[in-house]
C-alpha positions, 0 to 999 in steps of 0.5 A: 331349205328342207330336203326329205332325203333319207340316210339311204337316199344320201348313201345311194347318191354319193355312191353314184357320183363316186365320193364317200361323203358330202364333205368331199363335194367341198374339198377344194374350198379352204376349211376356214372359208367353209366352216368359219368360226362364228363366235356365237354366244351361248344359246338362250331359252325361248323366254330369254331370247324374247326378252333379248329381242325386245331389248334390242328393238327398244333401241330403235328410234322413230325418226321424222323422215324427209328422205325420198330418193326412190324409196318414200314413206307413205301411209299404208291402209291396214287392209293391205297387209291384212289381205296380202298376208293371207296364206294363199297369197303369202306363199304363192310363187309362180303360177305355172299350173293354171288349174291350181293357181287361178287366185294368183293368176287373177291377182296378177291380171288385176294388177296389170289392168290397174297399172294400165289404167293408171299409166294410160298404157296398153300393156303391163308386164307381171312386174319386175325386181325394181324400177331400175331393172324395169328401165334397163329392160325397156331400153333393151326392148326399144333397141330390139324394136328399131335395131338402132345402136345408141341409147340416150338417157337423161342425166337426171335419172336416178343414179341407181337406174343409170348404174343398172342400165350400164350393167345390163348393156355396157358390154353389148357390142351393138349398143352404145349409151350416152348421157344427156346433160342437165340445164337448171335441174332438167334435161337440156333440150337443145343438147337433146336435139343435137344428140337425137340422131338417126342411130338413136334407138330411144331416149329415157327420161324421168318425170319427176326426175331424181332432183324432184323436178317435173320434166316436159315429158310431152316435149321429150316424147315428141322430139324422140319420135321426130328423130325416129327414136322411141321414148322411155318414160320413168314415172312416179306411180302415185304422182300419176293421180294428178300428173299427165300419164305416159299414155297421154304424151305418147311414151312407147315404154313407161316404167316405175318403182312401185314401192309407193303403192302400198309397200313399206320401205323395208330398209330399202327393199324389196321393190316393185318394178313396173313395166308398161308399153304400147300394144305394138311392142308386146312381143318385146315384153320381158317377164309374163302377161296373164290373160283371160280365157275360157275353159272347156265348160265355157267358164272364165279362167286365167292363163299365162298368155305370154312368156317371152323369157328364156325359161319358156322359149329358145334363148336367142328368141327370148326377150329376157331371162327375168325370172321373178314377178314380185307377186306379193309386192304387186299384190300390195300395190293392187290392193292399195289401188283398189282401196283408194280408187281413182279419186283416192289416188288423186287426193293422196297425190294432191296432198303430196304436192301441197305438203311439199310446197308448204314446206318449201314456202316455210323454208324460203320465208325462213331465209333458206334457198331452193336450188331449182325454181321449176315445178316439182311433185313431192321432192325439191333440192334445198341449197345449204351454206355447208355440206349437206352431210353436216346438216343431216348429222345435226338433225339426226341428233334431234330425231329428224332424217333431213333428206338425201345428201346429193353430194353422195352422187354429185360433188358439185351438189355437196351443199344440197339436200334432196327433201321429200314430203309425203301425205304422212307429214303434218303441219307440226312436222313441217314446222319442226323441220324448219325450226331444226334447220334454223338451229343449224 
């Protein structure tokens, strides 16, 4: 960070706080920690540095990727980055000055509108850190709505989402968290009915869930509402091109990870947290909402309509202390959705389903087993005759990322591999995968 203080400015500030040098600010920290030995190699010329970087980059291997588990490989049209990396977008942060930020405000407004249309929901917040954060915020909001104490969530939520949910809420005295177990790869409906009591604030479930299975979201929504609880849906945004939307099955809150919408995997981040809800709960929305108004000349203008966060209102009335809207990732998603349109989103989602089911069928024909036989979107669980980590290592040597080792999150699934197939895979890619597994 560059701070334009002159030597005279620095001297004046040091005198004001009663110290002689900047080093005095850190005198309580061990010099070994403050100034560690970095052991850096000698500096290179620019030309030599370019050559060194190219040499390092050449070591990268392009893997045939079948890993999903919350971060998927999708085709991103060139126009997405060409537009979002324009200077007026790339450097934009928070549009506090509406008169100077009409472009940024408009893109956020259009993002909200597009997501509402895709999700079938009435309100969309101006994005969050990631899907896990959005889920935790939604559950907290649901608890504030009906002031009940218990939050139920499906065991088939993404493990990271569950961790963030517990991090957010485990130490809040008035809230208890309880997991609903699974049966055949989806939430156990009978156990859910038993746990939905009159002190349940909400039930959170994912469709498709972490194991790739499509849950009966409409049934879960109805059960939650019968118990007077709210329903929080975690969805796959791209899958909504062909799947029932959360608005259609009456979800009160619907959240998602938006990485699949025009954002690269980037080694696992940054993500894009999508947060939507019914109009009735708009005052519980964390983050911000951009709306349309008219200026004094009667011209259309964009404004921050709602900012129910603690930077803007009293802390005790704030919905959250959320302070980032992931504007650039949200812009990528907006451009992607605009380029594809409703028909394009439907076609891409259909390709995901078709390719995933084609690979599953090829594997079954080759003598492999699938763990669960329920409907799925673009991920399924492959059951192996050995630990999944061994298969992953062998396929990696052939340039294939075989999938996600479920043994990392559940000991009983150590011989299971979560396989993801998207529109980026060709028939040859699928056959290459089958052939490689045959050799294990």
